[in-house]
SEKEMAR-15401 format. One line per 4 residues: for each residue x, y, z of C-alpha. Coordinates in pm, 1 decimal, always signed. Layout:
N
X:Y:Z ~ ...
This chain:
237
+15766.9:+14866.1:+7838.5 ~ +15816.9:+14520.4:+7981.7 ~ +16033.3:+14418.0:+7687.3 ~ +16299.6:+14653.0:+7828.0
+16365.8:+14385.2:+8089.5 ~ +16476.2:+14126.1:+7832.7 ~ +16841.2:+14065.1:+7756.3 ~ +16958.6:+13921.0:+7426.9
+17276.6:+13722.9:+7489.4 ~ +17495.0:+13605.9:+7199.8 ~ +17750.6:+13339.4:+7286.7 ~ +18075.0:+13335.9:+7087.0
+17932.2:+13537.6:+6794.7 ~ +18148.1:+13550.0:+6484.4 ~ +17945.5:+13740.3:+6226.6 ~ +17942.5:+14121.1:+6223.6
+17662.4:+14111.8:+5964.3 ~ +17451.7:+13895.3:+6193.3 ~ +17516.8:+14115.4:+6495.7 ~ +17408.2:+14423.3:+6304.0
+17093.2:+14244.1:+6193.8 ~ +17031.1:+14132.2:+6553.2 ~ +17046.7:+14496.1:+6666.7 ~ +16787.8:+14588.5:+6405.6
+16562.7:+14296.2:+6502.7 ~ +16584.1:+14399.4:+6867.4 ~ +16499.5:+14764.3:+6810.2 ~ +16196.2:+14687.2:+6593.5
+16051.9:+14491.4:+6886.5 ~ +16142.0:+14729.5:+7167.1 ~ +16447.3:+14553.6:+7311.8 ~ +16774.4:+14730.5:+7383.5
+16991.7:+14511.6:+7610.0 ~ +17255.4:+14323.4:+7408.6 ~ +17521.7:+14106.6:+7574.3 ~ +17813.2:+13964.0:+7374.4
+17987.5:+13668.5:+7535.2 ~ +18345.7:+13605.6:+7428.1 ~ +18317.7:+13687.2:+7054.1 ~ +18487.9:+13419.2:+6844.9
+18660.5:+13674.7:+6618.6 ~ +18735.6:+14043.6:+6615.5 ~ +18417.8:+14211.6:+6496.9 ~ +18412.9:+14452.4:+6204.0
+18221.0:+14746.9:+6348.8 ~ +18164.0:+14906.3:+6007.8 ~ +17971.8:+14597.4:+5892.3 ~ +17772.7:+14602.2:+6216.0
+17685.7:+14967.7:+6149.8 ~ +17586.7:+14893.3:+5790.1 ~ +17346.9:+14616.4:+5891.0 ~ +17210.0:+14778.7:+6206.6
+17121.5:+15100.3:+6017.8 ~ +16932.2:+15311.5:+6275.5 ~ +16977.3:+15053.8:+6553.1 ~ +17354.8:+15089.5:+6583.4
+17321.9:+15246.8:+6929.0 ~ +17221.4:+14903.4:+7060.0 ~ +17564.3:+14771.1:+6964.1 ~ +17733.0:+15081.2:+7103.1
+17576.7:+15014.2:+7443.7 ~ +17627.5:+14635.4:+7427.8 ~ +17804.4:+14470.0:+7718.8 ~ +18097.0:+14239.9:+7653.3
+18123.9:+13949.3:+7895.5 ~ +18403.5:+13693.1:+7936.5 ~ +18158.7:+13409.3:+8005.7 ~ +17787.9:+13329.0:+8005.4
+17762.7:+13326.2:+8385.3 ~ +17850.9:+13694.7:+8402.4 ~ +17607.8:+13780.3:+8121.1 ~ +17325.8:+13613.3:+8314.8
+17408.8:+13771.8:+8648.2 ~ +17094.8:+13910.1:+8811.0 ~ +16835.0:+13758.9:+8575.0 ~ +16528.5:+13581.0:+8711.9
+16475.4:+13360.1:+8407.7 ~ +16707.1:+13257.1:+8125.0 ~ +16631.8:+13044.0:+7820.6 ~ +16872.4:+12884.8:+7575.9
+16742.6:+12887.0:+7218.4 ~ +16813.1:+12545.0:+7071.5 ~ +16653.2:+12283.7:+6849.9 ~ +16883.0:+12003.2:+6961.7
+16784.7:+11757.2:+7231.9 ~ +16994.8:+11497.8:+7407.5 ~ +17070.7:+11318.5:+7731.7 ~ +17285.8:+11606.4:+7854.1
+17060.3:+11883.7:+7728.3 ~ +16733.4:+12025.8:+7865.5 ~ +16453.8:+11774.9:+7918.7 ~ +16181.6:+12030.4:+7844.6
+16164.2:+12304.9:+7581.7 ~ +15914.3:+12592.9:+7553.4 ~ +15759.6:+12743.6:+7243.2 ~ +15848.6:+13112.4:+7185.8
+15500.7:+13227.8:+7287.0 ~ +15509.4:+13022.8:+7607.1 ~ +15839.7:+13171.2:+7714.0 ~ +15725.7:+13523.9:+7626.0
+15418.8:+13500.7:+7850.3 ~ +15625.7:+13362.2:+8136.7 ~ +15909.3:+13613.9:+8103.2 ~ +15678.3:+13914.5:+8087.8
+15489.1:+13798.8:+8397.1 ~ +15803.1:+13834.2:+8609.2 ~ +15915.7:+14148.8:+8788.5 ~ +16283.4:+14069.3:+8732.9
+16487.4:+14055.7:+8415.4 ~ +16496.0:+13764.4:+8172.7 ~ +16747.5:+13658.2:+7911.2 ~ +16733.7:+13485.8:+7574.4
+17059.6:+13306.9:+7504.2 ~ +17168.3:+13230.4:+7147.8 ~ +17461.4:+13014.8:+7045.8 ~ +17738.7:+13049.0:+6793.1
+17626.8:+13078.4:+6427.7 ~ +17799.8:+12754.2:+6330.9 ~ +17758.7:+12526.3:+6632.2 ~ +17474.7:+12672.5:+6839.4
+17479.5:+12645.7:+7217.4 ~ +17718.1:+12401.7:+7378.8 ~ +17595.8:+12164.4:+7649.7 ~ +17775.9:+12376.2:+7908.3
+17614.7:+12698.5:+7785.1 ~ +17268.5:+12544.1:+7780.1 ~ +17325.7:+12411.0:+8132.2 ~ +17375.1:+12769.9:+8250.8
+17018.6:+12853.0:+8141.2 ~ +16707.4:+12781.9:+8346.2 ~ +16515.6:+12639.6:+8052.0 ~ +16520.7:+12590.5:+7674.8
+16313.2:+12733.0:+7390.6 ~ +16277.1:+12590.0:+7042.5 ~ +16142.6:+12754.6:+6728.0 ~ +15929.8:+12508.5:+6525.9
+16059.7:+12478.5:+6170.1 ~ +16072.4:+12249.6:+5868.6 ~ +16240.8:+11924.5:+5986.2 ~ +16403.7:+11888.0:+5644.9
+16577.1:+12225.4:+5685.8 ~ +16538.4:+12329.8:+6051.8 ~ +16834.1:+12563.0:+6105.0 ~ +16756.7:+12935.0:+6130.2
+16999.7:+13219.1:+6073.5 ~ +17095.4:+13381.8:+6405.4 ~ +16930.6:+13716.3:+6334.3 ~ +16616.6:+13541.9:+6207.3
+16591.6:+13340.8:+6528.8 ~ +16630.8:+13660.0:+6731.0 ~ +16356.8:+13822.9:+6522.4 ~ +16115.9:+13533.7:+6584.1
+16176.4:+13541.9:+6958.5 ~ +16158.1:+13919.4:+6994.1 ~ +15838.4:+13928.0:+6787.8 ~ +15680.5:+13678.4:+7028.6
+15780.9:+13902.6:+7319.1 ~ +15637.7:+14210.8:+7150.0 ~ +15303.7:+14041.6:+7084.3 ~ +15281.7:+13925.3:+7443.5
+15390.4:+14255.0:+7598.6 ~ +15135.8:+14447.4:+7801.2 ~ +14948.8:+14706.2:+7599.5 ~ +15084.5:+14577.8:+7269.3
+14857.5:+14285.7:+7192.4 ~ +14882.1:+14325.0:+6818.9 ~ +14600.6:+14164.2:+6624.0 ~ +14407.5:+14053.6:+6932.1
+14050.8:+14158.7:+7011.9 ~ +13753.8:+14042.6:+7213.3 ~ +13496.3:+13860.7:+6996.5 ~ +13130.2:+13943.1:+7045.5
+12941.8:+13747.9:+7310.7 ~ +12672.4:+13484.5:+7260.3 ~ +12410.8:+13746.5:+7342.2 ~ +12543.7:+13981.3:+7075.8
+12549.9:+13697.9:+6823.0 ~ +12188.8:+13620.5:+6905.4 ~ +12092.3:+13988.4:+6860.8 ~ +12257.3:+13989.7:+6517.5
+12080.1:+13667.4:+6419.4 ~ +11745.4:+13818.5:+6521.5 ~ +11811.4:+14121.3:+6299.7 ~ +11892.9:+13895.3:+6004.3
+11590.5:+13673.8:+6077.2 ~ +11351.6:+13971.4:+6083.4 ~ +11497.6:+14108.5:+5759.9 ~ +11467.6:+13775.6:+5577.2
+11117.1:+13730.2:+5712.5 ~ +11021.6:+14068.6:+5570.0 ~ +11149.4:+13951.3:+5232.1 ~ +10931.1:+13635.9:+5251.3
+11246.7:+13428.3:+5245.3 ~ +11104.5:+13171.9:+5487.3 ~ +10818.5:+13072.6:+5257.7 ~ +11048.0:+12804.2:+5116.0
+11324.0:+12792.4:+5379.0 ~ +11320.7:+12670.9:+5737.7 ~ +11372.7:+12966.1:+5976.2 ~ +11530.5:+12753.5:+6250.6
+11784.8:+12602.4:+6012.7 ~ +11866.6:+12946.3:+5874.1 ~ +11910.7:+13096.1:+6221.5 ~ +12132.0:+12806.5:+6324.1
+12336.1:+12847.8:+6006.3 ~ +12412.9:+13214.7:+6076.2 ~ +12463.2:+13156.6:+6448.5 ~ +12724.2:+12886.1:+6387.5
+12908.3:+13087.5:+6121.3 ~ +12928.9:+13396.9:+6341.2 ~ +13054.6:+13195.7:+6636.8 ~ +13328.3:+13030.0:+6429.5
+13426.6:+13360.9:+6270.9 ~ +13472.4:+13525.1:+6615.1 ~ +13334.4:+13855.4:+6486.8 ~ +13465.2:+14176.4:+6637.1
+13219.4:+14437.0:+6764.1 ~ +13289.7:+14654.0:+6460.1 ~ +13220.1:+14365.7:+6219.8 ~ +12900.1:+14283.8:+6406.0
+12776.4:+14643.6:+6388.7 ~ +12850.0:+14659.4:+6016.3 ~ +12670.6:+14330.1:+5953.0 ~ +12367.1:+14451.0:+6147.4
+12370.3:+14780.0:+5958.4 ~ +12369.1:+14598.6:+5622.9 ~ +12064.8:+14386.3:+5706.0 ~ +11880.0:+14677.2:+5865.7
+11936.4:+14880.0:+5549.1 ~ +11811.1:+14590.9:+5334.4 ~ +11490.2:+14591.4:+5542.6 ~ +11456.1:+14969.1:+5500.1
+11503.5:+14947.6:+5122.5 ~ +11238.1:+14674.8:+5103.8 ~ +10983.5:+14893.7:+5284.9 ~ +11081.9:+15195.7:+5075.0
+11022.9:+15001.1:+4756.7
């Protein structure tokens, strides 16, 4: 999978609980490359194991790096995750979905860089990254827990990954909408519905609703089946 090419880089992490949760967030979304840059404290591996549960192998294979430059060695695209802007910080910041599409379109590896739990990314750390990404949140309480931020970003990557377009489908075409409207029109006509209702207005009503609803092919077939059966029951009666 293309998500295998994504590194998660944690700069100066200090929470074993968070790191364990990060491992779990990564595994649920198909990522496995974890880089730990100069941990701020000695990490309690038992707490990491407790929080990672069945994703502990991600921590076991994690790479420790003395600085961010070495953690980003060989990547084609790196993004610092930050909500803070400033004169010495990145001028432009992507949304998670925008970065995911761009990262997965590359042949090389990409990296998502997260800062320390307390202070986030420093100006120097952000400067090492090619671009920035921000996660939209409530301005009155905008700060996300580290593992939650990782989960949001990895979920965006999973949704955008090739072959894993969860929840996406191709809506029916205008021609298929028109075919469905004709079926409904003919059924209502057989019920003498148009004696007191304008057929053009009714057709337009259904046509507009179906277009806005972006019906799937399965929904369209079921809708057509319902109105065809209504017509059959009318004739049977």
